[in-house]
C-alpha positions as CSV (number, residue, x, y, z in Angstrom):
1,X,102.8,118.8,91.4
2,X,99.6,116.2,91.6
3,X,101.0,115.5,95.2
4,X,101.0,118.9,96.4
5,X,97.6,119.6,94.7
6,X,96.3,116.5,96.8
7,X,97.9,117.9,99.9
8,X,96.4,121.3,99.5
9,X,93.0,119.8,98.9
10,X,93.5,117.7,102.1
11,X,94.3,120.8,104.4
12,X,91.2,122.5,102.8
13,X,88.9,119.4,103.7
14,X,90.2,119.3,107.3
15,X,89.0,123.1,107.7
16,X,85.9,122.1,106.2
17,X,85.4,119.0,108.6
18,X,86.0,121.5,111.7
19,X,83.2,123.8,110.7
20,X,81.2,120.8,109.6
21,X,81.6,119.3,113.0
22,X,80.4,122.5,114.7
23,X,77.3,122.5,112.4
24,X,76.7,118.9,113.4
25,X,77.0,119.7,117.3
26,X,74.4,122.2,116.6
27,X,71.8,120.0,114.8
28,X,72.5,117.2,117.1
29,X,71.7,119.4,120.3
30,X,68.2,120.2,118.9
31,X,66.9,116.6,119.2
32,X,67.0,113.4,121.0
33,X,65.3,111.4,118.2
34,X,67.9,108.9,116.9
35,X,65.7,108.7,113.8
36,X,66.6,112.4,113.1
37,X,70.0,112.1,114.3
38,X,70.5,109.0,112.1
39,X,69.0,111.3,108.9
40,X,71.6,114.1,109.9
41,X,74.5,111.7,109.6
42,X,73.2,110.4,106.2
43,X,72.9,113.9,105.1
44,X,76.5,114.6,106.3
45,X,78.0,111.4,104.6
46,X,76.3,112.5,101.3
47,X,77.7,115.8,101.4
48,X,81.1,114.6,102.3
49,X,80.8,112.6,98.9
50,X,80.0,115.5,97.0
51,X,82.8,117.8,98.6
52,X,85.7,115.2,98.1
53,X,84.2,114.0,95.5
54,X,83.5,110.2,95.4
55,X,81.1,107.7,94.5
56,X,80.5,104.4,96.1
57,X,80.4,100.8,94.0
58,X,78.4,98.1,96.0
59,X,79.4,94.5,94.8
60,X,77.2,91.9,96.1
61,X,74.2,92.3,98.6
62,X,73.9,94.0,101.9
63,X,71.9,91.4,104.1
64,X,70.1,91.5,107.4
65,X,72.8,91.2,110.0
66,X,73.5,92.4,113.9
67,X,76.7,93.3,113.2
68,X,79.1,94.4,110.4
69,X,82.9,93.8,110.1
70,X,85.0,95.9,108.0
71,X,88.8,96.4,107.1
72,X,89.8,100.0,107.9
73,X,92.4,102.2,106.0
74,X,90.8,105.7,106.0
75,X,88.0,108.0,107.5
76,X,86.5,107.5,104.2
77,X,85.4,103.9,105.3
78,X,82.9,105.5,107.7
79,X,81.7,108.3,105.6
80,X,81.2,105.7,102.8
81,X,79.1,103.4,105.2
82,X,77.1,106.1,106.7
83,X,76.1,106.9,103.0
84,X,75.1,103.5,101.7
85,X,74.0,101.5,104.7
86,X,70.1,101.2,105.2
87,X,69.9,101.0,108.8
88,X,71.2,103.0,111.8
89,X,75.0,102.0,112.6
90,X,75.9,101.8,116.2
91,X,80.0,102.2,115.6
92,X,82.5,100.5,118.0
93,X,85.4,102.8,118.4
94,X,88.5,102.7,120.5
95,X,88.2,104.7,123.5
96,X,90.7,107.2,122.7
97,X,88.9,108.8,119.8
98,X,86.2,110.0,122.2
99,X,89.0,111.9,124.1
100,X,89.5,114.0,120.9
101,X,87.0,116.6,121.1
102,X,86.0,117.0,117.4
103,X,85.2,113.2,117.7
104,X,83.6,113.3,121.3
105,X,81.1,115.7,120.0
106,X,80.0,113.4,117.0
107,X,80.1,110.2,119.3
108,X,78.0,111.1,122.3
109,X,74.8,111.9,121.0
110,X,74.5,109.2,118.2
111,X,75.1,106.8,121.2
112,X,78.0,105.1,119.6
113,X,80.0,102.6,121.5
114,X,83.8,103.3,122.9
115,X,86.0,100.2,123.9
116,X,88.8,100.3,126.3
117,X,91.1,97.6,124.7
118,X,93.6,98.1,127.7
119,X,91.0,97.1,130.2
120,X,89.7,93.3,130.2
121,X,86.8,94.5,132.6
122,X,85.5,96.9,130.3
123,X,83.8,93.9,128.2
124,X,80.9,93.8,130.7
125,X,80.0,97.3,129.7
126,X,80.7,96.9,126.0
127,X,78.0,94.0,125.9
128,X,75.7,95.8,127.7
129,X,75.7,98.7,125.3
130,X,75.8,96.5,122.5
131,X,72.7,94.7,123.4
132,X,70.9,98.1,124.2
133,X,71.7,99.3,120.7
134,X,70.5,96.2,119.0
135,X,67.4,96.1,121.0
136,X,66.7,99.6,119.5
137,X,66.8,98.2,116.1
138,X,70.7,99.3,115.2
139,X,73.3,97.5,113.6
140,X,76.8,97.2,115.4
141,X,79.8,98.0,113.3
142,X,83.3,97.3,114.2
143,X,86.8,97.5,112.4
144,X,88.4,94.3,113.9
145,X,91.9,95.3,113.1
146,X,91.5,97.8,115.8
147,X,93.5,100.7,113.9
148,X,94.0,101.6,110.0
149,X,96.2,99.1,108.1
150,X,98.8,101.2,106.6
151,X,100.1,98.4,104.3
152,X,98.7,96.1,101.6
153,X,98.0,93.5,104.2
154,X,94.8,93.5,106.3
155,X,96.1,93.3,110.1
156,X,95.2,90.3,112.7
157,X,91.6,90.8,113.9
158,X,91.3,91.4,117.6
159,X,89.1,89.4,119.9
160,X,86.3,91.9,120.6
161,X,84.2,91.1,117.3
162,X,84.5,87.3,118.4
163,X,83.1,87.9,122.0
164,X,80.4,90.1,120.8
165,X,79.3,87.7,118.3
166,X,79.5,84.6,120.7
167,X,78.2,86.4,123.8
168,X,75.3,88.2,122.2
169,X,74.8,85.3,119.4
170,X,75.1,87.9,116.6
171,X,74.4,87.3,112.8
172,X,77.5,89.0,111.1
173,X,78.2,90.0,107.6
174,X,81.9,91.2,106.4
175,X,82.1,94.3,103.9
176,X,85.5,94.6,102.5
177,X,86.4,98.1,101.6
178,X,88.8,98.4,98.6
179,X,91.7,100.6,99.1
180,X,89.9,103.8,100.6
181,X,93.1,105.6,101.4
182,X,93.7,106.0,97.5
183,X,91.4,108.7,97.9
184,X,91.7,109.8,101.4
185,X,94.9,109.0,102.7
186,X,95.6,110.3,106.3
187,X,99.4,108.9,106.4
188,X,100.5,111.0,103.5
189,X,97.6,113.9,104.1
190,X,96.4,113.5,100.6
191,X,92.9,113.7,99.1
192,X,92.1,112.7,95.7
193,X,88.7,111.6,94.0
194,X,87.2,108.1,92.5
195,X,85.2,105.3,93.2
196,X,85.3,103.3,96.3
197,X,84.4,99.8,95.9
198,X,82.8,97.7,98.8
199,X,82.3,93.9,98.4
200,X,79.7,92.4,100.4
201,X,80.5,88.9,101.8
202,X,78.3,86.1,103.0
203,X,76.9,86.0,106.5
204,X,79.5,84.2,108.6
205,X,79.1,80.7,110.0
206,X,80.1,81.5,113.6
207,X,80.0,77.7,114.7
208,X,83.5,77.1,113.6
209,X,86.1,77.9,116.2
210,X,88.4,79.7,114.0
211,X,85.7,81.9,112.0
212,X,87.2,85.4,112.7
213,X,90.8,84.2,111.2
214,X,89.2,82.5,108.6
215,X,87.3,85.6,107.8
216,X,90.3,87.9,107.7
217,X,92.0,85.4,105.1
218,X,89.1,85.5,102.9
219,X,88.9,89.2,103.0
220,X,92.7,89.5,102.2
221,X,92.2,87.0,99.4
222,X,89.5,89.0,97.6
223,X,91.3,92.2,98.4
224,X,94.3,91.1,96.7
225,X,92.0,89.8,93.5
226,X,90.5,93.5,93.6
227,X,93.9,95.0,93.3
228,X,95.1,92.6,90.6
229,X,92.1,93.6,88.5
230,X,92.8,97.4,89.1
231,X,96.4,96.8,88.1
232,X,95.3,94.7,84.9
233,X,93.1,97.8,83.4
234,X,95.8,100.2,83.7
């Protein structure tokens, strides 16, 4: 019965998102100011947190960085970061998302970045756009897994984050998102409520050759410990 309720809630939320996207498109079309667009995005994220509803618990400190790396399980990851991150985020997303009308509307005006993972030559454009966003005072954000993880394991990190970091000499902070799919699960199409925990890790030392894989392992270890804490509380 509880699962049916969560599925019905998810259906209603999808309908809400559709009309929400239309409203965002209208608001975005009224301005070219990235500052105003950022405020609209923050207001949108705060509204989602009341509709779902969910809270965000931040452990550690969000530090000055050029790019943030996050694990990915749910659309809630994006909503939560838009709500709590102090600077204007320039999301780096796979090209396929921009081909979906509802996402295209929300990605073009805020000058988010699309990456074509199947085209190695696309890296030149990616580096150029990333540099432009950084010069505008924005922070890059990437899900290095490249897709949502459907298991308890963080997927292997793709090389896009490593190339960006090393070519542009970026300062990077990993943010670990703890089981966002427990609240918003697109695989099982359920929507619940609760508190989403985000663990802020230290700035990465990118001078090490295997820093990206070491970061993934560190995030997995912390995630396993957070899950153990949750189990012990029950």
